[in-house]
N, C-alpha and C positions, 0 to 999 in steps of 0.2 A: 504494500500500500504506500502511496506517495502523495504528497500535497502538491497541488498545482501552484506554480509560482506566479501566475498571472493574477493581477487584481481583477475584481469584477468589472471595473470600468474598462480596463485595457482588454480584458477578455471579450467583452461585448463589442467593443469598437473594432477589434480584430475580426470578429465574426462578420460585422456589418461591412467591413472593407472588402472582404472576399466573397460575400454572398452573391454578388452580382455575377461572378464568374463560376459559381458553383455548378450551374446547369451544364457548363461545358465539360467539367470534370466528371460529373455523374448525374444521370437522369434518374429522378426518384418520383415514384417507385419504378424500378426497372421492370420491363415486361419479359416474361419467359413463358411461352405457351399460354398466353392470356392470364398468367399469374403474376402477382407482384413478387419481387425478390426482397427478402428481409435478411440482410447481412448483419450478423451479430459479431462484434469484436470484443475480445476479452483476453486478459493476460492469464486466465485460468487454463488448466489442462482439460483434455477431452474426458478425463475420468473424474473430474471435480463434481461434487454432488449437485452444484448449481447448474453446471452445463449439461450434466446427464439428465436432469429434470427437464430442461428446456428441449433437449433433443428427443427425449422419449415421450414427453407429454405435450409440450407446447407445439412442437412441429407437426405431429399427426393431426392435432385438433384444428389447425388452420390450413391443412394441406389442400383443401378444395379450392382455395383462392390465393394461396401464398406459398412460395418456396422459401423455406428457412435455410440459410447458409451460415453456419457458425464458423468463426475463424479463431483458433486457440493460440495460446502462448504469445499474445501480442503480435501475431504475424501480419495482421492487416493494419492496425494502428498501434502506436506506442502507448504503453500504459500511462494513463493520465491525460491522454489527448482525445479520448473517445467522445466526451461531451462536446468538445469543440467541433469534431467531425460531424456529429449529428446536427449541431447548430448551423454549420456551413451547408448542409445538404449532401454530405459525402458518405453518410452512414445511416442505417435504419435503426439499429438496436445496439445496446451495450448493457453491461452489468456495472453499475457505478456505486460509489460509496458516499456516505454522508460527509466524509472528510474532503472528497473532491468537490462536492456541491458547496461545502462551506467556504472553499477558496473563492467562489464566485458570489455566493449568497451567504453572508456571515450568520444569518439566522439558523442555518443548518448545523452550526457548531453545537447546538443544543443536543443533537443526536449523537455527538461524539463524547458526551459527558458521562462520567462514571455513575452507575446506579440510576440512570434515567429510566431505562426499561428494566422491569423486574424479571421477565422471562420471555420465551418465544411468543406465547399467547398475548401477553401484554404489548409486546412489540407490534403484533398484528393489529390489535385494537387501536393503538396510537395512530398507525398509518391510516386506518379507516375513519378516525374521528373527524367530526365536523371542524374542529379547530385546526386540523392539518390542511384543510382545503385551500386557504389563502397561500400557504407556502407552495403547494403543488401548482396552483394557478400562476404564481409568480414565475416559476421555472418554465411553465408553458409559454407565458406571454413574453418573457424577456430572453429565453434561451431556445424556444422551439422544441423543448424536450418534455414528453409526457411520462410521468412516473407511474407505471402500471401496477406494480406490486412490490412488496417488501420481502426480501429473502433472508432467512435466518442463517448466520454463519457459525454461531456457537457462543458459549459463555467463556470468557477469558478467566483463567484461574491462576493462582500463584503456585509456583513450583520452586521449592527451596532445597539447597544442598545441605542445610543444617537441620538439627533435631529440634530447635527451639519452637515451642508451641505458639502459634499465632491465633489469638482470639479477637483482638481489637487493633485498630490502627497504631496504638501506642507500642504494640509489640513489634512493629516493623521499624522502629527508630534505629537508624544506623545500618539497616539492611541494604546492601547494594543491589538494587533491582534493575536489571536490564530492561530498558524500554526503547522503542524506535526513537530516532534522533530528533523528530520534529517537536516544536514547542508544545503542541497539543498533547502528544504522548508523554513528554517529560512532565508536564503539569499533572497528568493523571497519576504518574508514579509518585510524585510528591504529595498529591492529595490523599493517596492511600496511606501515607505515613512513612514511606520508605525514602531512601536516598537514590533517586533515579540515575542510571548510568547509560549514556547513549552507546549503542554497540550494534554493529551490523548483524543481521540474523545468522549469517553464515559463521559468525565467530562465537555464537552463544554456547554451543556445546563445549568448546575448548575453554571458554571463560568460566563455565561452571566447574569444569574438571580441574582447572588450576586455581580457582578461588578468586579470580579477577572480579567476578560477580558472585553474589550469594543466591540470587533468585532470578527467575524470568517469568513472564506471563504469556500464556497462549491458550487457545481452546484445547481440550483433551485430545482430539484427533491429531492435532499438530504435535503435541508432546509425544505421542506414540510414534508418529511417522518419522520424527527426527531423533527418536530414542533418547530424549532428555532423561528418561527414567533411569538410564544407566549411570548418570552422574549426579542424581539428586536423591533425597531421602523422604520427601513428603510433598503432597499436593494439598493446598488449602483452598477449599471450594468457596472462594470469595464471590465468584460470578460478578465481578465488578464492572464488566462491560458486556452487555448482550449485543454482540457485533452483528451488523447488518449490511446488506447491499440492496440496491433498488434495480428493478428491471426498467431501463430507460428506453423510450420508444420515440421515434421521430414524430413530432406533432404534424408536420407536413404530410407524412404518410397516413397518419391517423385520420386527418381531415379528408383524405382522398377515398377512404373506405365508406362503404354503405353502413347504415345503422346496424344491420345484421352482422356484417363483418367485424365492426367495432366490438359488438357484444361477444363475438366468438373469440377475438383476440384477448379481450379482458378476461373472459372465463378461462381461457387456456393459460394465461399468465398466472392467474390466481391459483389454478390447480397445480401448475408446475412448482410454484413457490411453496405450496402446502406439502407437496410430495417431498421436496427437498428438506423442508422443515422437519417433517416427521422422521425421515431417515437420519437426519443429523441428531435429533433428540435421542433416538434409539441407540445410535452409536455412542453418544456421550454416556448414556446409562450403562452400556456394556463396558466401557473403558474404565469406569470407576473400579470395577472388580478386577480388570486386567492389571491396573497399577498396584492394587493390593496384592495380587498374585506375584508381582515383581518385587514385593517386599517393602513397598512405600506405604507410609501412613497417608490415609486419605480421609479428611474430615471437614466439617463445616464450622466456620468461626461464628462470632456474633455478627450476623449480617446487618442487623439494625444499627449496631454501633458503627460499622463501616459505612452504611448508606448515609446516616446522619452526618458523619464527619466529612465524607467526600462531597456530598451535595452542598454543605456549608462552604467548603473551599471554592466550589465553582460559583456559587451565588455571590461570593465576595470578590470574584476575579473579574478581569476585563472581558473574559469570554461572555459572561452573562449580559453584558451591556447591549449586545446585538439580539438577544433572545426576545421573542414576542412577550409582552407583559402578561403575566399570569399563566403562561403555558406550562411551567414546571408544576404548578399546583393542579392544573387540569390533567396533566399526565399522571401525576401521583394519585389523583382521584379515580382514575379508571380501574 
């Protein structure tokens, strides 16, 4: 995951400057045997739970009038440039993050904050809530991107190389917690009570092995895939960030569809997101036992203590200044 460096104003002016020539580069929607072509660009792999759901559920559901063409491993557009490509008219679909949207629309930084979403179901309710509609509309009106559905990536947990029991944020004092290098990620690490250390993901295993860092945070499937359990002793189920992606769709293409086709696309996107959500939840549940079998302690701390502490840090920070007034309370109330 990476932050876009363009400011919102620069981003939108860049889009406007090239939009006149976009039709020369790419005609949207492209026709293929009387079907529209929906190219989806993502840095994810073909076996990723999100892309599998789109290929196996979304694509067949809209096959009557559209041809779904996924492009994996950032092979079509570089990671972080997909929204700009859709805005220019050079791409039809992408899987985008709240972090990427927040670089253009600061209001979306609210969805990068710790303990905003309680779980996968709460995340889905927030996306469907009436108070979310103005944010979605702004993205459509100013960027030409329609956010179809929210995809669940997993709950980020703390993974430590030490035996010290972690029950509250105070227990993380002095713990060197690896976090991605951006300001938003480093702030989250500090808000949790730890001493955040920026480190490339590829260096985390060695960092834990040598003691350069004491802990790292990732969803359980990532912990297993990268074998962090080989160099750690415990996993604390803080669930401090219920990570998400959005299915981003070209508003220009959407407006070219009939009402029936729009309904089919929306239904297919929602069903694909739900399938991926349920599979990811099942995998997370299975992995708790997997890590216990590997000899790690796996337990839940005082979640309310963490949530109260972390949300207070965000509400007192500069991040919250761009958040819609009252939205945190509305989200908490769901």
